[in-house]
C-alpha positions as CSV (number, residue, x, y, z in Angstrom):
1,X,-14.4,27.2,24.8
2,X,-12.9,30.1,25.0
3,X,-9.0,29.1,23.8
4,X,-6.0,30.8,24.1
5,X,-4.6,32.0,20.4
6,X,-1.5,29.7,20.4
7,X,-4.2,26.9,21.2
8,X,-5.3,27.3,17.1
9,X,-2.0,25.6,16.0
10,X,-1.6,22.6,18.8
11,X,-3.3,19.6,17.7
12,X,-3.2,18.4,21.4
13,X,-5.5,21.3,21.8
14,X,-7.9,20.7,19.2
15,X,-8.3,16.9,19.7
16,X,-9.3,18.3,23.0
17,X,-12.4,20.6,21.5
18,X,-13.3,17.2,19.9
19,X,-12.9,14.9,23.0
20,X,-14.3,17.8,25.0
21,X,-15.8,15.9,28.4
22,X,-15.6,12.2,30.1
23,X,-19.1,12.1,28.3
24,X,-17.8,12.4,24.7
25,X,-15.0,9.8,25.6
26,X,-17.5,7.8,27.1
27,X,-19.9,7.8,23.9
28,X,-17.1,7.1,21.4
29,X,-15.7,4.1,24.2
30,X,-19.4,2.8,23.9
31,X,-19.6,3.3,19.8
32,X,-16.5,1.0,19.6
33,X,-17.7,-1.7,21.5
34,X,-21.1,-1.7,19.2
35,X,-23.0,0.4,21.1
36,X,-24.5,1.9,18.3
37,X,-28.3,2.8,19.1
38,X,-29.4,6.0,21.4
39,X,-31.5,3.2,23.5
40,X,-28.1,1.4,24.3
41,X,-26.0,4.4,24.6
42,X,-27.8,5.9,27.4
43,X,-28.0,2.2,29.2
44,X,-24.2,1.7,29.4
45,X,-23.5,5.1,30.3
46,X,-26.2,5.9,32.4
47,X,-26.8,9.7,31.0
48,X,-30.0,11.3,30.8
49,X,-31.5,11.3,27.4
50,X,-31.2,15.4,27.1
51,X,-27.5,15.4,27.7
52,X,-26.8,12.4,25.7
53,X,-28.5,14.1,22.6
54,X,-26.7,17.0,22.7
55,X,-23.1,14.9,22.8
56,X,-24.2,12.8,20.1
57,X,-24.8,15.5,18.1
58,X,-21.6,17.5,18.9
59,X,-19.8,14.5,17.7
60,X,-22.0,14.3,14.7
61,X,-21.1,18.2,14.0
62,X,-17.3,17.4,14.8
63,X,-17.5,14.5,11.7
64,X,-16.2,11.9,14.5
65,X,-20.1,10.5,14.2
66,X,-22.3,10.1,11.5
67,X,-25.8,9.0,11.6
68,X,-27.4,5.8,9.8
69,X,-30.8,5.4,9.7
70,X,-32.4,1.7,11.0
71,X,-35.9,2.5,11.5
72,X,-38.2,5.0,9.3
73,X,-41.5,4.8,11.6
74,X,-40.6,6.4,14.2
75,X,-37.2,7.7,12.7
76,X,-34.3,5.9,14.6
77,X,-30.7,6.3,13.8
78,X,-27.0,4.3,15.3
79,X,-24.1,6.2,15.5
80,X,-20.9,4.6,13.6
81,X,-17.8,6.1,13.7
82,X,-16.4,7.8,10.3
83,X,-12.9,7.5,9.5
84,X,-11.9,10.6,11.8
85,X,-13.7,8.2,14.6
86,X,-11.8,5.4,13.6
87,X,-8.6,6.7,14.1
88,X,-9.3,7.8,17.5
89,X,-9.2,4.5,18.5
90,X,-5.5,4.0,19.6
91,X,-6.3,7.3,21.7
92,X,-8.6,5.5,23.5
93,X,-6.6,2.2,23.7
94,X,-3.8,4.7,25.1
95,X,-6.0,5.9,27.9
96,X,-7.1,2.8,29.0
97,X,-3.1,1.7,28.9
98,X,-2.6,4.7,31.3
99,X,-5.2,3.9,33.6
100,X,-4.9,0.4,33.9
101,X,-0.9,0.9,34.5
102,X,-0.9,4.3,36.3
103,X,-4.5,4.6,37.5
104,X,-5.6,1.3,38.6
105,X,-2.2,-0.1,39.1
106,X,1.0,0.0,40.5
107,X,2.8,1.8,37.5
108,X,4.7,-1.8,36.7
109,X,5.1,-2.4,32.8
110,X,3.8,-5.9,32.4
111,X,2.8,-7.9,29.9
112,X,0.6,-10.1,32.4
113,X,-2.2,-9.3,34.8
114,X,-3.1,-10.1,38.3
115,X,-6.0,-12.3,39.1
116,X,-7.3,-9.5,41.5
117,X,-6.8,-6.7,38.5
118,X,-9.3,-4.7,37.1
119,X,-7.8,-6.0,33.6
120,X,-8.7,-9.5,34.8
121,X,-12.3,-8.7,35.9
122,X,-12.5,-6.7,32.8
123,X,-11.8,-9.5,30.7
124,X,-13.5,-12.1,32.3
125,X,-16.5,-9.8,32.2
126,X,-16.7,-10.5,28.2
127,X,-18.5,-14.4,28.5
128,X,-21.5,-14.5,27.5
129,X,-20.9,-10.7,25.5
130,X,-21.6,-10.6,21.5
131,X,-18.6,-9.7,19.1
132,X,-20.1,-6.5,17.3
133,X,-21.2,-8.0,14.0
134,X,-19.1,-5.3,11.9
135,X,-16.1,-6.1,13.7
136,X,-13.0,-7.2,11.1
137,X,-9.4,-7.1,11.1
138,X,-7.1,-6.9,8.0
139,X,-5.2,-10.1,7.7
140,X,-5.5,-12.5,4.7
141,X,-8.9,-11.7,4.2
142,X,-10.5,-13.6,6.4
143,X,-13.2,-13.3,8.8
144,X,-13.2,-12.2,12.7
145,X,-15.0,-15.5,13.7
146,X,-15.0,-18.1,11.1
147,X,-18.8,-18.6,9.2
148,X,-17.9,-22.6,8.8
149,X,-16.8,-23.4,11.7
150,X,-19.1,-24.3,14.6
151,X,-16.6,-22.3,16.9
152,X,-13.1,-19.6,16.8
153,X,-10.4,-19.6,18.8
154,X,-9.8,-16.2,19.3
155,X,-5.9,-15.9,20.8
156,X,-3.8,-12.7,20.9
157,X,0.0,-12.0,21.7
158,X,2.3,-9.2,21.8
159,X,4.3,-10.2,18.9
160,X,6.4,-12.5,17.1
161,X,10.2,-11.7,16.6
162,X,10.5,-8.7,18.8
163,X,13.6,-7.7,20.4
164,X,11.7,-6.2,23.8
165,X,14.9,-4.6,24.9
166,X,16.0,-4.9,28.7
167,X,15.0,-5.2,31.1
168,X,13.0,-7.9,29.8
169,X,8.9,-6.9,30.5
170,X,7.6,-9.5,32.1
171,X,4.7,-12.3,30.6
172,X,6.1,-10.9,26.9
173,X,8.4,-14.0,25.7
174,X,6.8,-17.1,24.0
175,X,4.5,-15.1,21.1
176,X,6.6,-17.5,18.8
177,X,6.1,-20.7,21.0
178,X,2.5,-19.9,21.2
179,X,2.3,-19.8,17.5
180,X,4.0,-23.0,16.9
181,X,1.5,-25.1,20.2
182,X,-1.7,-24.1,18.0
183,X,0.3,-25.1,14.3
184,X,0.7,-28.4,16.0
185,X,-2.4,-28.6,17.3
186,X,-4.4,-27.7,14.5
187,X,-5.3,-30.9,12.9
188,X,-7.2,-31.9,16.4
189,X,-8.9,-28.3,16.3
190,X,-10.2,-29.1,12.6
191,X,-11.3,-32.5,13.2
192,X,-13.3,-30.7,16.5
193,X,-14.7,-28.0,14.1
194,X,-12.9,-25.4,15.3
195,X,-11.2,-22.3,13.2
196,X,-8.0,-20.8,14.8
197,X,-7.2,-16.6,14.4
198,X,-4.1,-15.2,16.1
199,X,-4.1,-11.6,16.3
200,X,-1.5,-9.1,17.4
201,X,-1.0,-5.4,17.1
202,X,1.9,-6.0,14.5
203,X,1.1,-5.3,10.7
204,X,-0.2,-7.3,8.3
205,X,3.0,-7.8,5.9
206,X,4.9,-9.1,9.7
207,X,2.5,-11.1,10.4
208,X,2.3,-12.7,6.8
209,X,6.2,-13.4,6.8
210,X,6.3,-15.1,10.0
211,X,3.5,-17.0,8.8
212,X,5.2,-18.2,6.2
213,X,8.5,-19.0,7.7
214,X,6.6,-21.2,10.2
215,X,4.0,-22.8,8.1
216,X,1.2,-21.3,10.3
217,X,-2.1,-22.8,8.8
218,X,-4.3,-20.4,10.2
219,X,-5.0,-16.6,10.1
220,X,-3.1,-14.2,11.7
221,X,-4.8,-11.1,12.1
222,X,-3.9,-7.3,12.7
223,X,-5.1,-5.1,15.5
224,X,-2.7,-2.6,14.4
225,X,-5.4,0.1,14.8
226,X,-6.7,-0.9,17.5
227,X,-10.9,-1.9,16.5
228,X,-10.6,-5.0,18.3
229,X,-8.5,-3.5,21.5
230,X,-11.3,-1.1,21.4
231,X,-14.3,-3.2,20.9
232,X,-13.3,-5.4,23.9
233,X,-11.4,-3.0,26.2
234,X,-8.4,-5.6,25.8
235,X,-5.5,-5.4,28.1
236,X,-2.8,-3.6,26.6
237,X,1.0,-3.0,27.3
238,X,3.6,-0.6,25.6
239,X,7.0,-2.7,24.6
240,X,9.3,-2.2,21.8
241,X,8.0,1.4,20.5
242,X,4.6,0.2,20.3
243,X,1.4,-0.6,22.6
244,X,0.9,-4.4,22.2
245,X,-1.9,-7.2,23.7
246,X,-1.5,-9.1,26.1
247,X,-1.5,-13.1,25.9
248,X,-5.5,-13.7,25.9
249,X,-7.7,-16.7,24.2
250,X,-11.0,-16.6,23.5
251,X,-13.9,-19.0,22.6
252,X,-16.6,-18.0,20.4
253,X,-19.7,-19.6,19.3
254,X,-21.2,-19.2,15.8
255,X,-23.4,-16.4,16.7
256,X,-20.2,-14.6,17.8
257,X,-20.6,-14.6,21.4
258,X,-17.8,-15.4,23.9
259,X,-18.1,-18.6,25.6
260,X,-15.1,-18.8,27.5
261,X,-12.3,-16.8,28.8
262,X,-8.6,-17.7,29.0
263,X,-6.9,-14.8,31.0
264,X,-3.9,-14.7,32.2
265,X,-1.9,-16.9,30.1
266,X,1.2,-17.6,31.9
267,X,1.6,-21.8,30.9
268,X,0.6,-22.0,27.4
269,X,1.2,-25.2,26.3
270,X,-1.6,-25.9,29.1
271,X,-3.5,-22.9,27.5
272,X,-3.6,-24.1,24.4
273,X,-4.3,-27.8,24.9
274,X,-7.5,-26.1,27.2
275,X,-8.8,-23.5,24.6
276,X,-9.3,-27.2,22.6
277,X,-10.9,-28.7,24.7
278,X,-13.5,-25.8,25.6
279,X,-13.9,-25.0,21.6
280,X,-14.6,-28.8,21.0
281,X,-17.1,-28.7,24.1
282,X,-18.4,-25.9,22.3
283,X,-18.8,-26.6,19.0
284,X,-20.3,-29.8,20.2
285,X,-23.1,-28.3,22.2
286,X,-24.0,-26.5,19.1
């Protein structure tokens, strides 16, 4: 690609060289989702083997992906994100956020979603899918899915103790209430053999301070690097200067498969009670 001399010192232009085109972006999207083998990538993207080989080779050469041998006869590789590639995840999530709001929506800034919208369809399509094995988030040195529980409830929320400014963002308030409701129901979750994880894009120390103040008994995990948002294509919105998760609840079984999805979450007390009911039933069936 020919570049103007001024582009040599432009970070946007240099990043555009790496992302390249539509296909490179989709390859990175699928690797982030856990589709790391050639055949899986080809099937998800619908790309010819020749073009996919070229794109993967280019992304490896750019240092965004690395190849990892998983089979010797015949030789087969997985394509994994490098540190450089992981650093691109917030860019992909920001692109998705822009697309959800402006290309697929009417430009309204909201922390909830319409039942007939693209975000609703995308999130509910998670039911039956498996979370990537290597997907972990920082916070309390805790795995994303509990290995000791028969089911795990993952609930995402915009953030606690946030000054949203004026005008208020529809669907954003209530994060402290939600954590308190899960805290109060914690004994019932444990009796059912279910674990709970709260997730936001707040930093680890912010969550740790909140957990101490509110006596939250379950782990709060940080998705500040947008790994979970990219892996599951979770809906986000920008509020108080940060890209934040919209509120949703996933019930995940011991095999890391999403069994139930609650989204959008509008009636928080009902959603907490419903997640307990669904997770208890899931735990009982395993």
